[in-house]
Every structure is written in C-alpha cells, then in structure tokens.
N, C-alpha and C positions, 0 to 999 in steps of 0.2 A: 406452383410458385414461380417457376422459370419459364412459363410458356411465352409470355410477352418478350423475354430477352432472347429467344431463339428465333424470333421473326427476323428476316434479313432487312433490318433498318438501314437507311441510307440518307445521307446529306450531300447535296452537291457542292462543288468547290466554291462557286460564287457565294452561296448562302453562308457557307462555313467561313469564308474569308471575312465577310462583313460582321458576322456575329462573333467570331473569335476576337477580332480587333476590339470591339466593344466590351466583350467580357474581359479581356485583358485590362483595359482601363478601369473597369469597375472593380476588378479584384485588387488592383493596386491601391485604389482609393479606400476600399474596405479594410486592406491590410494596414494601411497608415492609420485610419481612424481606430481600429482595434489596438494597435500599438500605443496610441495616445491615451486610450481610455483605460487600458489594462484591467477591464472588468471581467473578461473571459478569455480562455484559451481554447483553441480548436484542435482536437486530435482526430486526424484522418486515419481510419483503420481501412487498409486495402487488403482484400482477400479474394480468392476466386479460382477458377480453373486454369490449368496451364494454357499458355499462349493466347489468353483473352486480352492482352494489352495492358496489363498492370504496370509493367516497367515503363512503357512508352508514355503512358498517361501521366505517371508521377513525374517523369523527366519534363514533360510539357508544363505541368503545374509549376515547377520550379523556374521555368521561364516566364510564365504569366505573373508570377509573384516576385517580390524581392528575395532572392534566394538567401541573402544574409540573415533573414529573419524566419527561415524555414529549416527545420531539421528533419531529415530523412533517415529512418532506421530500418534495416533489414533483419529480421529475426529468423534465422535458419535453426539448424541444430544447435542447442545450447553448448557453450564452451565449458571446459572443465571448471572454470571459476563459476559460471552460472549454474552448473549442476550441484555445486557445493552450497547453493543458497535455495530458499524456497522458489518455486516457479515464477511467481509474480515479481520477484526482486528485480529482474533485469528490465521489466516494463516500467516499474516505479522510478528506477534511476533515470529513465529517458523522458519523463514527463516534462512538458514545456512549461514555462512560466506563463501566468495569465498575460494576454496580450500578443502571444506568438502562436505559430502553427507548427505542429509536428505530424509527420506522416510515418505511420507504422506498417511496414509490410508484413502481412500474415498475422502478426501479433499473437494474442492469446487464443486465437480461434483455430488456426490451422492444425496444430498438433492434435487436439482432440477430434477434429473432423477426420483427419487422416487415420487416426487410430481406430475410430468407429468404422470407417470405411474398410479397413483390413481385418476387422473383427477382434482386435486386441482390446477393445473397450466394449463392455456390455451396454445395453441401452440404459440400464439404471446408472452405470458409472458415468456414461456420456451425459445424462441428465443432471446428475450431480455436479460435474464439472461446468456445465452451462449455467446451473444455478449460482455457482461460485462467481462466474464471469458476470452474471446479471447484478449481483450485489456489489461487485467491484465498480461496474459502470454506474450504478446508481450513486455510488459515493462520489465518483468523479463528477457527475452531473450536479449533484448537491453542492459540491465544492467550487462550482462556477466554470466547468469545462463542457464545451459542446462536442459531442461525439458524432462524427460523420463516418458512418460505416458503409462501405462500398463493396458489394460483391460483384466481381466482373465475371460474366457468364457467357458461354456459347454452347450450342448443341454438340453432341458427339461428332456429328458429320462436319460442322463448321470447324471444330477443333482439329479434326484429322486434316481437313483442307489447309488450314493455317499452318500446321506443323510441316506438311509437305512442301508448302511454298517457301517457308523459311529455309528448310534443308536444301532446296533446289538452288537457292541464291548463295554464291560463294561468300558473299559479304554478311549474311545473316545466319549462315549455317551453325556458327558457334553458339547461337542462342538456343538451340535445340539439344536437349540432354536425354540420356537413357531414362532418367526420372520423369521427364515430360511424357515420353512414350508409355511409360508405366502408368502415369495418371490417366492417359488416353484410354488405355485398356480397362481401367477401373472407373470410367467416367460415370457410369450408372450409380456405383456404390458411393462414390464421392458426392454426387449430387443429392443422393437420398440422405446421406449424413448432413450435408450443408442445408438442405431444406428444412430438416428438423432444427438445426441450430439457429437458423434465421427466424423460424417461427417462435421458438421458445425465448429468443433473446432480442426480439424487435419490440421495443416498448416507446411509450411517448418520449422518454428522456433519451433514447438512443436507438432510433429506428434504422432499419436497414434500407439501403437503396441498391436495387439490382441493376447493373449497368450492362447493357448488351455489348458484347465485345467484338462482334464481327466486322463493323464498320469503324474505321479509326476516327473519322470526323464526328460521327454520331456520339461515340463513347466520350470523345473529348469535350463536346459541348454539354453532354449530361453531367459529366464530372465537375466541369467548371461551374455550371449553374448551381449544382448541389453545394459546392464549396463556397460560393458567393452567398447563398442563402444562409449557410452556417455562420459566416463571418458577419453578416449584417443583422442577424436576428439576435439583437441584444436584449430583447424583451424576456428577462429571466422571470419565470413564474414565481409570483409572490408566495412565500411559504406561510401558510396559515399558522397562527399561534395554536399549539396543541390544546385540545379541549381537556385532556386529562394530564394532570401533573402528578409526580410521586407523592404518595400520601405519608407524611411523617408519623412516627409511632404515636398512637394516641395516648399511651401511658407514660411517655417521655423516656422509655427504656430503649436502648440501642446496643449494637455490638460494642460500641466504645464505652458506654456507661457501665457495662458488665465486666469490664477488664478489672483484673486485680493488679492495681498499679503499685502495690507495696512490695512486690516480688524483688529480691535482692540476691546478689552473689558476692560473698566475701572474697577478699583478695587472695586468701590461702586456697580457696576453691577454684577461683577464676583462672589463675595462671596455669595449673595443670589441665584444666578443661580447654583453655585456649590452645595449648600445644597438641592436645588430643585431637580436636576437631579441625585444626589447620592441617595436621598430618593426614587426617582421614580425607579431607577435601583434596590435598595434593595426590593421594593415592587414587582417588576416583578419576580425576581428570587425566591421569596417566594410564588408566586401565584401557585395554584394547577395545572395549566396547564403545568408549567415548569417541574413538575415532570415526565412528559412523554418525556421530551426533554433534550438536553444539549446544550452548546454553545462553540464556538471556536472563539476567538478574535485575529486577526493577526494584529500585529503593525510592520509596515515597514516604512522607512523614510531615509532621508538623515542623515549623521553623524551629531549629535548635534541638531537634529530637535525636541528633547523633548519627546522622547518616554517613557523614564523612569519616568519622572514627570507625564505624563498622565496616565501611568499604576498605579502609586501610588494612584491618584485620583480615578481611577476606583475601586481598591481593597479596598479602604477605606470604600466603601459602602457594602462590602460583608462579610459574615461569612468566616473566614479562612478555615474552614472545608469543604467549598463547592467550592473552586476554587484552581487552581494551576498555578503558573507562570513558564514558561519554557523559560529561556534565550538560544538563539542559537548562538553558536560560530562556529569555524572551526571544521569539523567532526573529531572524534577521529579515530584511527586505526580500532576499532571495527566497527564503522559506515561506514567507507570507504570500508570495506569488504562486504558491503551489498548495495542493491539499495538505492538511496538517500532518498526515502520517508520512508524507514524502521524506521529511528529514530524518525519520526513525528508520524507514526502510533501508536508507543509505548505510546505516550502521549495524544491520543485521549480520551476525558473524557467519563465516563459512564453517564447515564441519571441522571439529577438533579445536574450535575457538570458543572463548567465553566472553560475552559482552555484558558490561555493567553499566546500567543507566542510573545516574544520580538525578532523579526526576525523569519523567517520561511522557508518553502520549496521554497519560491520565490528566494532564494539565487541562485538557478540553472539558472534563467533567468535574474539575476541582476549581483551579484559579479562574479559567475563562467563564465557567458557570457563575461563580460567586461574585466575581468582579464585573460581570456583565460584558465581557469581551466578545461573547458570541450570542446569537439568539437562543431562545429556549429550544426551538426546534433543533438547532445545531447540536447542542449538547444532549438532547434526548435521543437523537439518532446515533450519536457517537457510541453509546453503549453496544449497540449491535455491531457497528463497524469495528470496534476494538475487539469484540469476541471473535469475529470473523478473521481478523488480522492474526490473533494469537492462535486460533485454530489452524491456520495455514502454517504457522511456524511449527506448531506440534506435529502436524501431519508430515512435515519435512524432516522431523527428527530433532527439532530444537526444543530443549527443555526450558519451559517459561517458568520462572520463579519470581513471585511477586511479594514484597515485604512492605508493610506499612509500620513505621516506627511511630509509636504514639507516646505522648507525655501529657501531663495535666497542666493546667494554667499556672499553678504555683511553681512547678518545676521550670516551666518556660520562662517565667518572670525571673527566677533566680539565675538562669543561664544567659538571659539577655543582660542582666546587671553585670554578671561576670565579664561578658564580652565588652561591655562599655568601659570597664575599668582596667582590663588587661590589654596593654598595647599589642600584644601578639595575636589578639583575637578581635580587635576593633574592626578589622575589614569584614567580619562576619555579620555585623549588625547595621542596619540602616533604616531609613523611614518606612520602607515597605513592610519590614518585620513588624513594627509597631502597628501600623495600619491593618495589617492582616490579623493581628491579635484582637483587634476590636471586632472582627467579624468571626470570631470563634464558633459561636452557635451555628451560623451558616455553613462554615467549613465542616463542622461535625455532622450536619445533615447530609451534605454532599459526600462526605467519606462513607457514611453508612449506606447511601444509595449506590455509590461506587462498588462497594463490597458486595452488596446484595445483587447487583446486576451483572457483575463481571467476575465473580468468583466461580469459575467453571470447573468441570472435571478435569480438563486438560491444562488449566491455568488458575489453580486456586490462590486465594489471598491467604497470607499468614500475617496476622496482627501481633506486633511485638510490643509488649510492655516495656518502655524505654525510660522510665524514671531512673532507673538504675543502669548505668552504662555497661557495667560488667555483665549483668543479666541479659541485656539487649544483645550484646555482641556474641555471647555463647549461643542464644537462641537463633540469632541469624545464621551463624555458621552451621549449627546443627540442622536448621531447616534446609539450607542449601544441600548439605550432604544427603540428608534423607530423601529429598525430592530427586536428586540425581540417582541415588541407588535404586529408588523405586522405579524410575523411568527406564534405567539401563539394565534393570534386574540384576543387580550386583548384590551378593550377600554381604 
C-alpha cells in the first residue's frame, strides 16, 4: 500500500513556484465559491508517520486559503473533560458548518492505529473500531460533507534521515521528541496497522490519499491538488429513492393500538407513590456507582401528552447542579449547517450528570418524515445512525432511557381546548398543534416504525399510557429508576 510513497519523489523549485502560485489562486476561488453556496463542508483528516511533514503542510494550506474560514484542530491525548464523554464527542463538537473547511490532526484514526501497533488492541477490536469509524464517516458524507483523508508517509530510512536532520539544526531541534523516536523504532508495526486501517476505511465516500512525505515541494502540491478537488467537486451523488419502504401492519394492529389507555392512578395512591419514586431516584443518582456513569433521558410524545409535567416531577428529585434539561425546537441556521446529530452531541453529559431531552434526535424519523422535511432515504438511514449513536453512549457508560408518552385523540382534543381557554396555558397551543393533529394516522405509523427499529437492548423504548397524568408520571419515574438500577447493578 505504501510502496509508491516510499519512492524518492522530487519537484524542482521552478516548477513548484509556478504551480503553487496557480494552485493558491484556484484554492482561494474554490473557497469563496464554497462559502457562497454553503452546500458542502470539507473535513481534512491529517494522519501519518512522525516527521512526514504533516504540520508544515497544514501551515502551508492556511496560507493558501483564507485562514479566517479554516479551523485547525489537533487531537492529542484526550483531556479530563473529553474522557468524561464518549470518544466521538470531541470530534462532533469541532465539525465545521457547510461552506467551510476544517483540518483535523490525527482525529479518530491515530489512537486505534497506535494501540494496535503496541498490541493493546486485538485485531478483532481494531476492526470493530474501524467499522465504527466507517459508519461515522458514511453519515458525514450523507449529510453533505466531503472527507479528504491524507496519510503522510515515508519509509523507515527516510524517517530516520529526516529526524536526524531536524535534530542537527538548532532552529528545528525542538520539533523532535522522544515520542517521535519511539514511533521511528516501531515504524513497521505502525505501518502494518495503518495499512489495514486504510484498506478497511477507504471507500467511495471517504477514500484515503497517501502523500509521500520526503520531499516538501512534492507533498505540498499533492496535498493542495487533493484539497482543490475536494472543494470544487460539488457533484453530490443523487440518492436513489429506496425501493423498499416499511410495511404497515396489514391487520391495523400496532404497538399503540394495543395500549390500555384506561389505566389511572387515584390521588390518594399517586402522592405516596410520587414521594417513593422521587426518593428512589435521588438515592440512585447519589450512589457511588453512578459516578462512573451518566444518563440521558429522552421524552417524546404526542402534543399535549404531558412531557413537561413529567419532566418537572423527575427534576424535583435531583440536585440542579447534576442535571440539565434541553428543550428541542426547530433547528437554528447554525444547526442546519451541520449533520442533524451535531446539536445533540453537544449536550451529551459527562460522567455523574443526567441530561433530559424534551424531544430529541427522533425528530428525524417523526416530524421530518411526516412533514416531508427530509427525503425518504434520509429518514430511512437515520434508524441505523441513531442506533449507532445510542450504542456509543451505552458503551461509554451513559444509560439511555427513552420514553414515549401517548394519549388518544379525545384526550388530546380536551387538553387543546383547555389550553385555549386557560390564559396560563395559551402559550402551549398554536397552529402547528392543530395541523399535526390532522396527520395523526401518519404519526402513529411513524411512531410504530420508530419503536420497532430503534428499541434496542442497550436503549429500549418504554411506551407510557398518558391519558391519566398521575399514572404517566409514576410510570416515568419508575421506568427511569428501574433502568438505572439495572444498568448500574444496584439492588
């Protein structure tokens, strides 16, 4: 895989001077056009062996482009804050908006490659990590991002020569560290791991380009041309309409139609139950085992299903310093410029914290599906993307608790009428609520598909019969407590 990159490539000064100036102008023009169109973002992933010229090349790219619209991130060892979140959290936070360029040093590749090289990852574990990366990159591509993945390479002999030259020069000596020499000693193991990584993650939507690193001028032109191609290639592959759509139940029976909506809880039973389960929740989140975990509680439901009231009963049991409620509305312009999961990754809690989402990422397969805000292909692929997202949270120790609060048409109508006549509740009702009500059958179909396709072992759905608010609130609290106890193994 690296044979061509280990040849002693060379570009003379005269040719480089002429071509680099032309490339500089082309890159600036492409950057301006991309900023105007805002149709795609470019994510440059820079990885490779030590001393292969990664830093110098990125510095050059920032002079060829308008640096005000280029963000460069160096991902070394994760900070304490980053370790307290799932591994991809720090990369999601740094994603650029469409129209801009971001450069990621090392990114999500170097950690698994180095761990495989030193033997701390088995081949099976390494391949599993690469499969996670492939799915992540597939989503970014589907969401309108061009991934330019550059592996800077040189042979072991070329690397040794380069390190010695840098050390011999008083002005560049500081650039050589003990870690660089350690990588030089393990050059073969690193290249073996890298070759497998590049082979398994080089796809039509995110191919790898191997950049020979021994000649500065050669690698600069190769990188600049690759970036220009990524920026001007705005021909997004047309997504074919899926041939197979979800099949609705032929007998009209669904998970929602089988609910017993008559369940109630009288006030005399509700109040002691509320105190009991709130106390239980407070005890669980103070338990020493929760210090190694966090929790995400997702509230979804029909309009007027009582999500707000249920959330208030949950947070009443918690220390305000240890939870955050995130209400989710229509995405802002900043959020629309990035993949739809970006705005949720920003609010994923660190360990010992609890995040409550009043509506969530499930808007992609509910509102956006029913209202036609995204293509069929987009919401169909979202089921897998959401399952991957929640599995990553679970693997990090985040307990994912998903609650669908359901009411019937008659109960919703009564609550809408109450909101219209009660001045203290009129802010809760608007034209969208009435319009969504007209699409009730379409929403029921979408909800059933959502539960069927995203109720997983690590993140199951609980459907809450919410015609009676007292019953719903207790079931919500009980479900949260039981899921936490089960995941944390608390008696």
